[in-house]
N, C-alpha and C positions, 0 to 999 in steps of 0.2 A: 735683242731681248734686249732690256732698258733696267739700267744699275738705281733702282731707288731706294733710296735707305732712309726709314724708317726710327725714330727718335731713341730707339737701344739700339744703336749704330749696327742693322741687319741688315744687309742687298740682299733685295727683293728681286729675284727674276721677272721681270712682268714683260711682255709682248704688245706694245703699243698699238692701237689700230691704224689702220691706213685710211687713205681718202674712196677707195670704193666702199667698203667696209661700212664704214660712217657714211658714205653719201646714200646710201642703200637703207641706213636706221633712219636718216635724215626727212628720206620721202616716205617711208611706211608711218611715223610718226606724223609727218606732215596730212598725208590721206587721212588719216581715224581722226586731228584733229581737225582738218577741213571737215569731216563727216558730221562730225556732232557741233559743229560751228553752224552747219548750215542746218541740219533740224531745231538748236537754239535758237537761229534767225528767223526760222518758219516759225517758232511757236511765241515768240515776242510780236511777230509782225499781228499775227493773229490778236495776241493779246492786248497790245497797242494802240489798236487800231481807230478809237476813240480819244485817244491822245493828241494834242497838238504838234506841231514839226518838233520844237524844239526838245521834249520830252522822248518824242522820238529817236532823235539823233543822239542826247544824253544817253539812253536804252541799248541805243547799236554802241554804240564806245564801249560801254561798261562792259557789253557784252562780247562787245574784240579782246579787250584788254582781260575781261575773266579768264575765256575759254584758246585764245591762243596763248598768252602771255601765263597766266595764274596756271589751267591747268598742267600743262608741262612743268613748271616748277614744283608745283605737287608733287605731281609724280616722281617725278627725279627725288626731292627730299624722301618721299614713303618707304618710295623701293631704293635707296641708295645706290641711288645712279642709274636704276634700269627701268628705263624707259620700254613701249611695248616696241619699237624697234630695235633697240639694244638689244630687249630681249630675245628677239629674233634670228638678230645675229652674232647673235655671245658676245656683247658688249655690256662694258662696264665703266662710270664714270668716279674715280676715285679719285683723293689726294697726293700730292707730287709725293708725299712719303709713304702710300700705298694704303690709307685708311677711308673708310666711308665718308662721302660728303656727308655736310652738312644743311641745312636750309637757306646758311649765306652765298657758298658753294654755288649752289640749286640756281641764287638771285639773280648773281653777277653772272650767271652762263645764261641762262634765260634772258635777261636785256640785252644782255649783246648781242645775242642770235636772235632779237627782233632786226638790230641793223646790219649783222652780217647776213642774216639767211632769208628775212625777209622782204625789208626793203630794197634789197641789191641783189633781191636772186639766189645768193650764195657763190656770189663771184670773190666776194672777201674773203669767206670763208672758205674755199676753195683754193685762192691764192695763199693764203696764209698757214692751212694746214701742207701743200706741199715744200712751201719754204721751210718750214720748221720739221728740225730733227727728229721730234717725236709724233712731227702729224697732227699740232694742236690749234686749234683755229686762236681768234682773240679772247673771245667767253673763255679760255680755260687758262691762255697765258693770264690772264686779270684775277679769274676766280685759285689761279691757283692746282688747279686741276687737270688729269690727264683720263684722255677713253683708252684703257686697253680689253685686251681679247681675254674672254673669260673660259672660251673652249677651245681647248688646246688640240688638233689633232696627235690622234691614239699614235705614239709611234708604232711600226711597223717591227716586231720579233720574227729574227730569219731564225727559221731550224736550222740544226745542222743534218746535211742530208747521210739518210743511213748506208752502214757499208753494204757488199753485194752479200746475199743470204751464206753463199757458201764460204765467208768471211765470220761468220759471226760465231761464236765461242773460240775461235784461234789463238784470241791474246788471255783467256781465263785464269791461264795461270804466272803470269809474268808480274812482276812487284812493280805498282805505282807509286811508292810512297816516297822516291825519291824524286818525283815531278814537282816542279815546286807552280804554283797557281800561276805567273806570269805565264808560265810556257803554255797553260790550257787554256789561257784565254787567246792568246798569239792564234793556238792551233783551231779552236772553233771559228775564232772572227777569219782566218785565212779559207777554213772548209762552209765558211756563208758566204761568203765572197768570192770563190774563186770563180765560178763564171763571170764574171764583172773584171779578171783582171786580165793580162797579155799573153797569151799560152806558154811563151818564155819564161819571162816572171813568173808566172805562177807555178810551172814545174821547177824554177828555182828554190822559191821558197819555201815550194811541198818539200823538197829534194834539203835543205836545210834545219823542216824543222824535227822530218824524222830522223835527221843525222843525230839529232838532239835527242829528241826518246830516246833512241839506239843508245845514246852515251847514257842516260839516265838508266834505263832499264836493263838492259845488256840483254833486251830480244830483238834481235833482227827482224825486219820483215821476212815473208815465207822466196822463195824463190818463183822470179815471175811475177811479185806483185805492185804496183805503183807504188811511188811516193805517197801520192795523196788520199790513196784505198789503205794504205797502211795508216796514215794518222785518222781515217772515218773510221776503223777497225778500232782503233786503241781507242779514243775517243767513246765508240760507243760500250764500248766493255767498260770505261770509266762510267758511266750512265748507268749500266746495269747492274755495277757494285752501289752505287750512289739510291737508285729505287731498293736495293734492296737492304740499304741498314739504314732503309728511312721507315721504310713497314715493315722490317722483321720486330717482335717485341724484344726487348731487352732480357737479355738471361737465352734467347735462342734456344735452340730445341725443337722438335716435334712435340705434336698434341700427346702422345700416346706416353715420350718419355716426363713431359709434364706432368700428368696422369699419375704415372708411376711414382714420382717425387713427395704428389699430396697427401700421402701418410705420414712422409717426416715431420709435417709441418706443425703437429700439436710437441715436437721431441724441441724444435727449434726454440719452441715460446717457453720453457721453463719444465714443462711438467711432463713427468718418466712417465713413459708409456707400461701399463703392466699386464701382464698376460692373465685370460683369464684361468681361474683355477676350477672345477670340476667339484661340483657340491657333491656332497655324501647322502644317500636315505638314511632315515632315522632307522636304526636300529631295533627290527620286532621286541618285544618284553618277553623276560625269559623267569621262567617261574623259578620259587626254592628261596633261599636265602640269597640275601643281595651279594652283588662280588664288587669291587671295585676298589679306589681309596677311602676313605675313612672320611667322614663328616668334616665339615670345615672346623677346624676349632680343636673337633676329637681328639681325645688319648691315643695315643697310638701304641701295641702292647703285643698280645696273644691274637691267637685266632677268634678265640670265646669273646674279646675287646670289641674286634672287628667286628664278629656277628651279632652281638647283641647291644654291645655297649656299658656289662655289668662287672662293676670291677669288684671280686671279693673282698671283707673285710683282713686286714692285717692279722 
């Protein structure tokens, strides 16, 4: 990796492109440019058939400079350092600080490329790239650029091998809260690389890790279970608990329990639940003298007053 330092003092970890990939990219670019130049030359030969020899020579030199020099410079400037060959090989031209190149960088690289690649058939460029620590040719040195690999191979993630089926669930009751993350990482790294280790050294490492797990959890392995199988079972239990913790919603509980607790939600929001009261049907009308309390605002007294409302004179 190349430690490129940006203007903000940030170190960029970029991998410089080496000679094989750069050579392939240059060959692809030369083939494309050669085909385009051949087509342009044929078209100009037909178009300039009536001109004199000096005019034909001037047009040929102009087409040569335009196609073989100007076109690559324009492509690298517009694509920020990615020609067709570099695009196919996953390369890009960047500045020494990791930023995108501009026209002046592409111009210097293109001008030096005529001498390095076209006139010397790539010998100077190959020697300079082999001598340079970052694989740069003379055009990159004078322009202050660097060709880096833009597509990096994805890191292969190794999965922890599962424990035997008869061991699944045997460690569901142990306490794993006291096991530090550094020990878990060491155990997972051992399980993913156990087949690459020496059998004797791997067995000793597994026994040491198993002893540390037993000291942290207080749960020794079942009788007859090897140390590496014990480690695989404990790691599987840890992964199962992490999966349950990740996919079970907060509050837990079954769906029926949550459904039963749903009616209590209005009370929690401040609204008191009131039981419904039975509504009595209206009483049928009764014939005869009215029975009941006196009219509102009426005097209270004898039964006559309540019946007729008449007050005799004093």
